[in-house]
N, C-alpha and C positions, 0 to 999 in steps of 0.2 A: 688383575694378574695378566701376565703378557697372554697367557692361553686362551683367556678369556675373549680378550680384546680381539684376538685374531678370529674367534669363533663368532662373535657378534657383528663384527665390521660387514661382512658381506650384506647381512641381513638389514642392517640400518641402511645401507647404499640402494638394497632393493626398495624398501618401502619409501625412500627419499626420492627415488628417480621420476622426472615428469614422464606423462604417458606421451608416448609417439602421436604426433599428429596424424589425423587419416590424409592418406595420399589422394590428391584429386584425381577422378575419374578420367579415364583414358578419353579422347575425342569420340571414339567409335561408340563407348558405352554410353557417354552422353547424347549422342544421336539418338540411340536405340530409345533413351528415357523420355526423349522428346517425342518421338514416334509413338509412343505406347501412351502418351498424353492424350485424353479427348480434346477434339477441336471444339470449339464454342459452336453453339446450334445457329444457324442463320435464322433471322427473324422470319414468320410464316409469309408468304408471298399474298398481299391484299388482293382481294376477287371482288368482282362486282356481277351483278345478275344482267343477262342480255338474251334477246330473241334471236336465235341460231338457225340457220338454215342449213339443216345436216345433207340434204340431197335434194334433186329435183323430183315435183310431183304433187301429192297431196298435201293437206293440210297436216298430216302427221309427221311431215319433214319439217315443220316448224316446232322448235323447240326452246324453253327456258333453260339456259345453262349458266353456268359460272366461269367467267373468263378473269384473266390478269388483269389488274386494274391498268389502264394505261397512263402514260405520262406525256406532256406535251413536248413535241419536237421543237426545233427552231421554226418560229413564225407560227406556231400553233397556239390555238387555247383550249385549255382543259375545260368541260363544261360539265357540272354537276345536272343530269337531265330531269326535269320537270313532267314533260308531254313531248310526246313524240306523234307525227302525222301518220296516217295510214293512206295510201294512194293506190290506184288501179294498178300502177307500174309494179309494185310489190307483188300483186298476184303473177304479174308476166313472169317477174323474176322466179318466183317458188316454183311456176311450172317449167322453166328454163324456156321461156318463149323469146329471149333476147337474143340479138345477133351474136353478141360477146358476153354470155351468162358468166359470173362469178364463179371463182372456185370454192368448192365445199369443203369443210364447214365456213360458212361466212355470216357475222353479225348483219341482220338486214336493217333497213330503214334509211331514208335521204333527207329527213329534215326532224328538228328537234328544237326544244327551247330551254332554258333552264337558267344557271347562275354561274358565272365565272368562279373557277376553284384556282386555278394556277395559270401563269403565262408563260410560254417558251420563250426561249432567247429571242431578243430582236422584237417583239411585238409590242407596238404603240398604239394609243387611241384606246385601249381597254384597261380597267382595273379589276382585281378580284372583288367580287361581289355585284358585279354588273349583270342586269338582266339581259340577255340577248336570245337571240334565234338563230339558227345554224343550218346549213345545206352541207350535205356530207355525201360522197362519194361510197354509199352504202356506211353500215356502222352506226346509226343514228339511233338505233332501238337498244340503247344499253343505259347502265345506270349512270356512266362516267363516259364521255366520248371527247377524244381530241380533234380538232378541226382548224384547218387552215383559218387564220385570222381574216384574211380577204373574204372569207365566206361565211363570216359572223356579223350580225347587225345588232345594235343596242335597240331594245325595243322601249316603245313609250311608255310613261308610269301607269298610264290608265289600262294598257294591254296586258291580258292574263296570260299565263304561260300555256293555256289551252288555245286561245285566239293566235297566240304566236307561234305555236305548233302547226295549227292549220292554215297559216298566213301564205308562205313562200311560194310553195310551189303552184299551188292554186292561182293566186294572183300576180305571180311573175309571169306565167302560162299566159293567163287571160290578157292582161296588159299588152305584152309583148305582141300577141297574134292581133289584137284589135288596133294598137295604135302604130307600133313599128311594122308590121306586115300589112294589116288591112287599111291601114290609113283612115280610120274611123273619123267622120267627120258630121257635123250638123247635118239631120234630114235623112240620113243613111239606114240602111235596113240590116239586121244580122240574123242570122238562123244559127240555132247550138243545139247540138244533140245532148244526150244524158242531162236536161237540163235541172235536173233534181241534185246533181253532184256537185263536188268542190268546185270544179272549174266552171260548170254551167251556171251555178248561183254567183260565182265572181264575174263572169262574163256580163250577166244581168245587170249587177249592181256598177260596173264599170261603164256600160252603155248608158245609163242615168245620168251619169256626170256629164254627159254632152246633150246638147238639146235637141229635142225632136228626133231621137233615134228609135225606130220600131224594132224590138226584140220578138222574134219567133223561137219557141223551144220545143222540143220534143222529149216526153218524159212517161213513165210507167202511170197507169191510172190512178193509183192509190196515193200519187205524190202532188195531183192536181190542185187539190184543195189547199195543200199548205204552201205551196210556192206560187201560186197564180198571180198574188201581188207582184211578184218581181218581173212578170212577163207580160207583153201586150197580148199575145195570141200563143195558147198551149193547144198541142196535139199529141195525140197517143202514139208512143213508140211502136213501130211497125205498121203503122196505118198508111192510107195514101196523101201523105202531109202534103205532096207537091202540089197535088190538085186544090187541096184547101187553101194553100199558100197562095195559089194563081187565082183563086175567086178573090182574095183580098189584096193581093199586090199582082195584076197579069203581068207587069213586067219581069217578075220574079225579085231578089234580094241582093243586096249589093256584097254581103259577107257571108259566107258558109264556114263555120267551125266544127269540123267532123273528127270525132274519137271513136267510129264505127268502124269504119272502111266498108270493104265489100259492096254490096250494091247500093248502099247509101251514099259512095261516093260519085256513082254514075248520076243520082238524083241531085247530088249538090251542085256538080257542076253543070247539070242541064237547068237548075233553076237561076244560075248566075245572070244578072243583069249586064249590058255591055259595061267593060271598065270593072266588072265584078271581079273578087277575089275569093277563091276556095283553099283552106287550110287545113291538111290532116295533121291532128296531133296526138292520134293514138289508133287504137285498131283493137278494140274491145269486141268485136264480132268472132275473133280467133280464140277467145276465153270463153268457152260456153259451158264448161263444167269444172269441176275440182282439177283435175290433170290436165296436161297437153293433149290437145287432140289434133293431128297431123292433117285429119281430113276438115275438121274447121278452119286450120289455116289454109289450106289448099283451097277450099272452097271461097273464103273470103277474098283471096287473091284472084281466084279465078273469076270471081264477079266482076272485078275491075276493068273495065274497058280500057282499050289500050289508048294512050294520050295520043293523038295526032297535033303535032304544034303547029301545022298549017291551019288546021281547025281554030285553034286557040288566036292564032294570027286572025283569021279572018273573022271570029266573033268578037274580040276585043275582050279576053279573059285571061285571067292568071291564075295557074296552080302553084300551090308551094305547101311547105311543110315545116313543122316546128317540133323540137325535141330539146326540152330545157336542160337536162343534165348533159346531153352531148355539148351544146352551146357552152355550158361551163366548163365541164373537165377536160374535154378532148379537143373544143377549138377555141379555149381560153378567152371569152368573151367575158371576163371578169367586170371591165369597166360598164360595159352596157348593165350587166345584172345590178352592179351597184347604184348605178343612177337611176335604174328603175325602182330598185328596192327603197331609195331615198325619198322617191317621189309616191310610193305605194304608203309607206309609212306616214308621210305628211296627211295623205288623203285621210288614212284611219284616225289620226288625232284630228283631223277638222270632222270627223263623224261623218264622212262621205261613203264610206266603204267598212264592212266588218264581216268576218268569216262567219257563215253558218255552220254550227257543230251540232253533229246528230247525236252524239253518244261518246262516253268515256270507257275505256275497259283497260282493265289490269293486264300486265305481261302476260300472265298465264291463261288470260281469254284471248289471245290474240286470235286463234282458231275460230273462234266464235264470230268475232270481229270480221276475220275474212269472209267466212260464210256470209255473213250480212251483205257485204259488197259483192260476193258473187251472184247473190239473189237479187240485187238491185234493191235492195229494201232500205238503204241509207238516204236521208235527205240531208245533204251537207257533208261536214267530214266527221270521220271516225277519228278518235285520239285514243293512244297509248299512255298509259299513267304508270309509271315504273315503282311509284309510291304507293299505289291503291290497292285495296283489298280486292279478294276475287268476286266482286258483285260491281257490273258496270252501272253507269249513273248517265243522266240526261243531262243536258248543257245547264237545266234551271238548278240541278243540284252540284254542279261544279262550283267549288270556293273560287273566289277570286285570289290569286296570288302575288297580285302587284304590290303588297306593302311589303318594303324593306326589311322591317324588323321581323315579320311572320316568316320570310324566306330565310332570314339566318337562324331563327331558332329551327325551322324543318331541316336546314343545312346541317347543323350540328347534331340532329337527331339520325339522320341518314349516314351520317360518317361513321357511325357504330356498325360493327361487323354484320354482315347480312345473316338474317336467319337461314337454317340449315333447310328450308322448307322448298326451296327453288327445286323443279323437277331437272333430270340429268337426262 
């Protein structure tokens, strides 16, 4: 019927008409949607444990903290640290007893040994997995350290990480003072103070590589029995050693190596033979307590007599000084350091010299290790081990980590996230 057709047509058209497509969102609305979407979270920053100097003063200023994991810059090597050396210089840094102290907070330490983990752009002569020792201008007391390649040296296969960490500063200092400055030769005589310390024992060993050299030393009484075989004559620290030496060698000695300063400087210069050489390489007399003492500093320097060049000329004596890290970092004597280190590592490989290690300590025990050095109780080198539990061990208990497979296994374990037990 015509009426029905007219009524039903619109309905049919309505049901058969396709749905209108959605209009695309305007540009502003799309931007709002994007802003509202959460950004993907950045991966957590990797961290490592380090021994940090928070300020100058006592042992409580040194703390184990977490720091961002370093990356090697151009010309640098990233080292997974296995052992670090503790030096008297570190005590002076902590007290602020340096001419140009570091800005705090600062990661401490000047020498370490470990495994090459990564190479910066342009580095040649090293490969990932190499065993190295390294010198750094602070920053060594850390699980990972990035060091200029020119300050890194591959270590012999038979050298443990503990020996490698104990090696560079002590033996470089001893060798350069004896042979570059002192011109040590057959038949000469040498006096070294703090004979039971790392440098003193390095001096004694190097002197024995030259024929007929007489070695005098001063040390605390409790050290004499342990170190007596390294020296021809030992005297008590603080005693009238000059009179005792004159009894043995009336004309004096050829080389005096002084790490004490103060009145010992005057005694050392007076002991020199004609053509003798006095070398100052430290000033431990100014570090008499846990914190810096202006009185001790003033007293030590006040006791030193004024040097009269005319008197030196008249007596045919030479006075000099040596500061290894200044030579390396401020005066850029890299070639001398590299040549000397090559010589020393060859001497180690031929069993002519070997570091004497007192004990190894965990990072968390750094305060106890420093106190032991303050009290002059160490015989040889104190070592910090970032992978060690908080129970220090003697050299006899120190494992030999020179096997490459063992190191790789340790390295894979140590790359796991550090435990959250480090002190903040």
